[in-house]
OpenMM code with the backbone's topology and positions (N, CA, C; nanometers):
from openmm import Vec3, app, unit

residues = "MET ARG ALA ASN LEU LYS ILE GLN ASN LEU GLN SER ASP GLU CYS GLN ARG VAL ILE GLU ARG ASN LEU SER ARG ILE LEU ASP MET ARG ILE VAL ASN VAL ASP LEU ARG LYS ARG VAL ILE SER ILE ILE TYR ASP SER PRO GLU VAL LEU ASP LYS ILE VAL ARG GLU LEU TRP SER ILE GLY PHE PRO THR LEU GLN LYS ASP SER GLN ILE SER GLY ALA LYS SER ASN PHE SER SER SER LYS LEU HIS GLN PRO VAL LEU".split()
positions = [
    Vec3(2.8549, 1.5832, 0.2459),
    Vec3(2.8458, 1.4432, 0.2226),
    Vec3(2.8055, 1.4198, 0.0765),
    Vec3(2.8347, 1.3046, 0.0319),
    Vec3(2.8068, 1.2682, -0.1110),
    Vec3(2.7319, 1.1379, -0.1170),
    Vec3(2.6364, 1.1279, -0.2108),
    Vec3(2.5640, 1.0044, -0.2330),
    Vec3(2.5450, 0.9792, -0.3782),
    Vec3(2.5457, 0.8528, -0.4159),
    Vec3(2.5138, 0.8086, -0.5458),
    Vec3(2.3832, 0.7294, -0.5340),
    Vec3(2.2767, 0.7800, -0.5905),
    Vec3(2.1453, 0.7192, -0.5760),
    Vec3(2.1053, 0.6505, -0.7083),
    Vec3(2.0806, 0.5211, -0.6940),
    Vec3(2.0296, 0.4446, -0.8126),
    Vec3(1.8781, 0.4665, -0.8158),
    Vec3(1.8312, 0.5162, -0.9282),
    Vec3(1.6941, 0.5609, -0.9409),
    Vec3(1.6129, 0.4684, -1.0334),
    Vec3(1.5025, 0.4201, -0.9795),
    Vec3(1.4094, 0.3397, -1.0584),
    Vec3(1.3368, 0.4331, -1.1520),
    Vec3(1.3112, 0.3904, -1.2756),
    Vec3(1.2324, 0.4651, -1.3757),
    Vec3(1.3059, 0.5839, -1.4410),
    Vec3(1.4333, 0.5990, -1.4136),
    Vec3(1.5126, 0.7060, -1.4795),
    Vec3(1.5529, 0.6573, -1.6189),
    Vec3(1.4853, 0.7086, -1.7194),
    Vec3(1.5060, 0.6504, -1.8545),
    Vec3(1.5317, 0.7549, -1.9653),
    Vec3(1.5022, 0.8823, -1.9396),
    Vec3(1.5111, 0.9778, -2.0493),
    Vec3(1.5552, 1.1134, -2.0014),
    Vec3(1.5822, 1.2059, -2.0982),
    Vec3(1.6170, 1.3423, -2.0654),
    Vec3(1.5027, 1.4096, -1.9951),
    Vec3(1.3813, 1.3752, -2.0287),
    Vec3(1.2655, 1.4345, -1.9644),
    Vec3(1.2599, 1.3924, -1.8136),
    Vec3(1.2898, 1.2660, -1.7879),
    Vec3(1.2980, 1.2215, -1.6516),
    Vec3(1.4018, 1.3019, -1.5725),
    Vec3(1.5158, 1.3197, -1.6330),
    Vec3(1.6228, 1.3970, -1.5715),
    Vec3(1.5767, 1.5406, -1.5391),
    Vec3(1.5090, 1.6017, -1.6332),
    Vec3(1.4584, 1.7403, -1.6146),
    Vec3(1.3606, 1.7473, -1.4971),
    Vec3(1.2697, 1.6480, -1.4918),
    Vec3(1.1701, 1.6431, -1.3823),
    Vec3(1.2402, 1.6291, -1.2480),
    Vec3(1.3374, 1.5414, -1.2421),
    Vec3(1.4106, 1.5212, -1.1144),
    Vec3(1.4894, 1.6466, -1.0767),
    Vec3(1.5618, 1.7059, -1.1736),
    Vec3(1.6390, 1.8265, -1.1451),
    Vec3(1.5500, 1.9408, -1.0979),
    Vec3(1.4376, 1.9581, -1.1642),
    Vec3(1.3428, 2.0662, -1.1316),
    Vec3(1.2873, 2.0486, -0.9854),
    Vec3(1.2486, 1.9252, -0.9526),
    Vec3(1.1905, 1.8995, -0.8176),
    Vec3(1.2947, 1.9053, -0.7103),
    Vec3(1.4148, 1.8504, -0.7342),
    Vec3(1.5157, 1.8511, -0.6304),
    Vec3(1.5750, 1.9904, -0.6121),
    Vec3(1.5635, 2.0785, -0.7106),
    Vec3(1.6167, 2.2137, -0.6974),
    Vec3(1.5509, 2.2913, -0.5878),
    Vec3(1.4332, 2.2464, -0.5437),
    Vec3(1.3615, 2.3140, -0.4331),
    Vec3(1.4127, 2.2789, -0.2949),
    Vec3(1.4970, 2.1757, -0.2871),
    Vec3(1.5529, 2.1340, -0.1579),
    Vec3(1.6809, 2.2117, -0.1335),
    Vec3(1.6892, 2.2787, -0.0202),
    Vec3(1.8070, 2.3545, 0.0148),
    Vec3(1.9161, 2.2562, 0.0630),
    Vec3(2.0377, 2.3042, 0.0646),
    Vec3(2.1512, 2.2324, 0.1201),
    Vec3(2.1840, 2.1027, 0.0413),
    Vec3(2.1593, 2.1046, -0.0866),
    Vec3(2.2019, 1.9904, -0.1696),
    Vec3(2.2270, 2.0401, -0.3114),
    Vec3(2.3068, 1.9619, -0.3837),
    Vec3(2.3384, 1.9932, -0.5205),
    Vec3(2.3541, 1.8680, -0.5987),
    Vec3(2.2972, 1.8617, -0.7186),
    Vec3(2.3124, 1.7472, -0.8088),
    Vec3(2.4457, 1.7685, -0.8796),
    Vec3(2.5325, 1.6664, -0.8687),
    Vec3(2.6636, 1.6744, -0.9331),
    Vec3(2.6599, 1.6104, -1.0740),
    Vec3(2.5875, 1.5002, -1.0837),
    Vec3(2.5825, 1.4325, -1.2133),
    Vec3(2.4597, 1.3413, -1.2202),
    Vec3(2.4094, 1.3305, -1.3435),
    Vec3(2.2977, 1.2356, -1.3701),
    Vec3(2.3445, 1.1402, -1.4847),
    Vec3(2.3519, 1.0140, -1.4531),
    Vec3(2.3967, 0.9120, -1.5525),
    Vec3(2.2712, 0.8299, -1.5943),
    Vec3(2.2146, 0.8658, -1.7072),
    Vec3(2.0937, 0.7994, -1.7547),
    Vec3(2.1182, 0.6517, -1.7822),
    Vec3(2.2338, 0.6205, -1.8351),
    Vec3(2.2610, 0.4805, -1.8717),
    Vec3(2.2650, 0.3900, -1.7502),
    Vec3(2.3277, 0.4395, -1.6422),
    Vec3(2.3303, 0.3596, -1.5187),
    Vec3(2.2163, 0.3871, -1.4253),
    Vec3(2.1356, 0.4887, -1.4576),
    Vec3(2.0203, 0.5312, -1.3761),
    Vec3(2.0707, 0.5716, -1.2336),
    Vec3(2.1719, 0.6550, -1.2336),
    Vec3(2.2318, 0.7004, -1.1043),
    Vec3(2.2375, 0.8496, -1.1040),
    Vec3(2.2014, 0.9134, -0.9935),
    Vec3(2.2277, 1.0571, -0.9751),
    Vec3(2.3281, 1.0696, -0.8602),
    Vec3(2.4255, 1.1582, -0.8801),
    Vec3(2.5232, 1.1854, -0.7741),
    Vec3(2.4882, 1.3214, -0.7146),
    Vec3(2.4844, 1.3246, -0.5832),
    Vec3(2.4425, 1.4480, -0.5133),
    Vec3(2.5460, 1.4769, -0.4024),
    Vec3(2.5509, 1.6032, -0.3653),
    Vec3(2.6219, 1.6482, -0.2450),
    Vec3(2.5183, 1.7069, -0.1563),
    Vec3(2.5193, 1.6714, -0.0292),
    Vec3(2.4160, 1.7230, 0.0649),
    Vec3(2.4792, 1.7522, 0.2012),
    Vec3(2.4107, 1.8292, 0.2826),
    Vec3(2.4687, 1.8752, 0.4078),
    Vec3(2.4435, 1.7869, 0.5325),
    Vec3(2.3336, 1.7110, 0.5311),
    Vec3(2.2986, 1.6341, 0.6524),
    Vec3(2.2127, 1.5125, 0.6136),
    Vec3(2.2055, 1.4141, 0.7041),
    Vec3(2.1187, 1.2999, 0.6745),
    Vec3(1.9756, 1.3374, 0.6564),
    Vec3(1.9312, 1.4459, 0.7183),
    Vec3(1.7926, 1.4928, 0.7035),
    Vec3(1.7671, 1.5387, 0.5616),
    Vec3(1.8640, 1.6028, 0.5033),
    Vec3(1.8513, 1.6484, 0.3646),
    Vec3(1.8435, 1.5291, 0.2714),
    Vec3(1.9250, 1.4263, 0.2959),
    Vec3(1.9218, 1.3063, 0.2148),
    Vec3(1.7823, 1.2436, 0.2259),
    Vec3(1.7253, 1.2410, 0.3407),
    Vec3(1.5916, 1.1851, 0.3626),
    Vec3(1.4889, 1.2641, 0.2809),
    Vec3(1.5008, 1.3960, 0.2806),
    Vec3(1.4099, 1.4830, 0.2038),
    Vec3(1.4213, 1.4486, 0.0527),
    Vec3(1.5458, 1.4297, 0.0045),
    Vec3(1.5695, 1.3962, -0.1354),
    Vec3(1.5009, 1.2646, -0.1677),
    Vec3(1.5221, 1.1613, -0.0861),
    Vec3(1.4610, 1.0321, -0.1142),
    Vec3(1.3102, 1.0394, -0.1128),
    Vec3(1.2537, 1.1125, -0.0175),
    Vec3(1.1035, 1.1305, -0.0128),
    Vec3(1.0522, 1.2035, -0.1376),
    Vec3(1.1240, 1.3082, -0.1794),
    Vec3(1.0796, 1.3840, -0.2993),
    Vec3(1.0856, 1.2968, -0.4226),
    Vec3(1.1957, 1.2203, -0.4407),
    Vec3(1.2072, 1.1309, -0.5525),
    Vec3(1.0937, 1.0308, -0.5530),
    Vec3(1.0618, 0.9755, -0.4354),
    Vec3(0.9505, 0.8761, -0.4255),
    Vec3(0.8193, 0.9431, -0.4698),
    Vec3(0.7964, 1.0627, -0.4194),
    Vec3(0.6669, 1.1293, -0.4447),
    Vec3(0.6467, 1.1658, -0.5899),
    Vec3(0.7539, 1.1880, -0.6686),
    Vec3(0.7387, 1.2211, -0.8079),
    Vec3(0.7601, 1.0977, -0.9007),
    Vec3(0.7605, 0.9771, -0.8393),
    Vec3(0.7640, 0.8545, -0.9232),
    Vec3(0.9031, 0.8014, -0.9566),
    Vec3(1.0028, 0.8414, -0.8816),
    Vec3(1.1391, 0.7925, -0.9098),
    Vec3(1.2006, 0.7409, -0.7786),
    Vec3(1.1465, 0.6288, -0.7286),
    Vec3(1.2012, 0.5788, -0.6042),
    Vec3(1.3468, 0.5311, -0.6197),
    Vec3(1.4171, 0.5399, -0.5106),
    Vec3(1.5585, 0.4953, -0.5116),
    Vec3(1.5649, 0.3443, -0.4863),
    Vec3(1.6688, 0.2859, -0.5436),
    Vec3(1.6981, 0.1467, -0.5181),
    Vec3(1.8207, 0.1473, -0.4258),
    Vec3(1.8149, 0.0806, -0.3118),
    Vec3(1.9204, 0.0898, -0.2116),
    Vec3(1.9735, -0.0484, -0.1751),
    Vec3(2.1058, -0.0550, -0.1657),
    Vec3(2.1676, -0.1772, -0.1182),
    Vec3(2.2620, -0.1463, -0.0042),
    Vec3(2.3556, -0.0531, -0.0257),
    Vec3(2.4549, -0.0280, 0.0749),
    Vec3(2.4588, 0.1191, 0.1102),
    Vec3(2.4503, 0.1519, 0.2349),
    Vec3(2.4490, 0.2870, 0.2809),
    Vec3(2.5647, 0.3118, 0.3743),
    Vec3(2.6530, 0.4041, 0.3369),
    Vec3(2.7640, 0.4432, 0.4253),
    Vec3(2.7541, 0.5909, 0.4492),
    Vec3(2.6858, 0.6304, 0.5511),
    Vec3(2.6719, 0.7721, 0.5816),
    Vec3(2.7748, 0.8118, 0.6851),
    Vec3(2.9020, 0.7793, 0.6595),
    Vec3(3.0088, 0.8212, 0.7480),
    Vec3(3.0830, 0.9346, 0.6848),
    Vec3(3.0939, 1.0408, 0.7562),
    Vec3(3.1752, 1.1541, 0.7122),
    Vec3(3.1435, 1.2072, 0.5777),
    Vec3(3.2084, 1.1568, 0.4709),
    Vec3(3.2020, 1.2241, 0.3455),
    Vec3(3.1272, 1.1527, 0.2339),
    Vec3(3.0916, 1.0235, 0.2501),
    Vec3(3.0366, 0.9578, 0.1353),
    Vec3(2.9239, 0.8623, 0.1740),
    Vec3(2.8204, 0.8572, 0.0890),
    Vec3(2.7141, 0.7603, 0.1036),
    Vec3(2.6961, 0.6927, -0.0292),
    Vec3(2.6804, 0.5645, -0.0304),
    Vec3(2.6594, 0.4939, -0.1579),
    Vec3(2.5253, 0.4219, -0.1563),
    Vec3(2.4455, 0.4469, -0.2530),
    Vec3(2.3185, 0.3730, -0.2724),
    Vec3(2.3298, 0.3041, -0.4063),
    Vec3(2.3031, 0.1772, -0.4055),
    Vec3(2.3135, 0.1045, -0.5314),
    Vec3(2.1933, 0.0098, -0.5419),
    Vec3(2.1920, -0.0729, -0.6463),
    Vec3(2.0710, -0.1518, -0.6753),
    Vec3(2.0576, -0.2691, -0.5737),
    Vec3(1.9436, -0.3228, -0.5742),
    Vec3(1.9019, -0.4488, -0.5120),
    Vec3(1.7698, -0.4334, -0.4422),
    Vec3(1.7439, -0.3397, -0.3620),
    Vec3(1.6243, -0.3383, -0.2801),
    Vec3(1.5577, -0.1986, -0.2925),
    Vec3(1.4294, -0.1979, -0.3133),
    Vec3(1.3570, -0.0724, -0.3223),
    Vec3(1.3572, -0.0062, -0.1867),
    Vec3(1.3948, 0.1237, -0.1862),
    Vec3(1.4030, 0.2039, -0.0630),
    Vec3(1.2765, 0.2824, -0.0531),
    Vec3(1.1925, 0.2545, 0.0499),
    Vec3(1.0733, 0.3304, 0.0784),
    Vec3(1.1017, 0.4262, 0.1894),
    Vec3(1.0793, 0.5574, 0.1649),
    Vec3(1.1023, 0.6529, 0.2714),
    Vec3(0.9941, 0.6463, 0.3783),
    Vec3(1.0307, 0.6887, 0.4980),
    Vec3(0.9328, 0.6976, 0.6079),
    Vec3(0.8658, 0.8321, 0.5879),
    Vec3(0.7326, 0.8282, 0.5714),
    Vec3(0.6610, 0.9541, 0.5478),
    Vec3(0.5938, 1.0016, 0.6712),
] * unit.nanometer
topology = app.Topology()
chain = topology.addChain("A")
for resn in residues:
    res = topology.addResidue(resn, chain)
    for name in ("N", "CA", "C"):
        topology.addAtom(name, app.Element.getBySymbol(name[0]), res)
């Protein structure tokens, strides 16, 4: 499955490095692209549980996701701006 996550506070190369370093610890996912200008990271992941882990990890390191539309059907999920997404901890 694929997701595009709009990230609050994603502003610099250092932010990108922090996110990549912390998400690299999560198995069954891969970062495809980080767009600093749009504040979006594109990821590929294996299950909804992995996506939940990703969102929780981003939240815990100070980069909460902004979510509007979620389509977790088959191959693609889209997260975009509008509402702060708080993970269930």
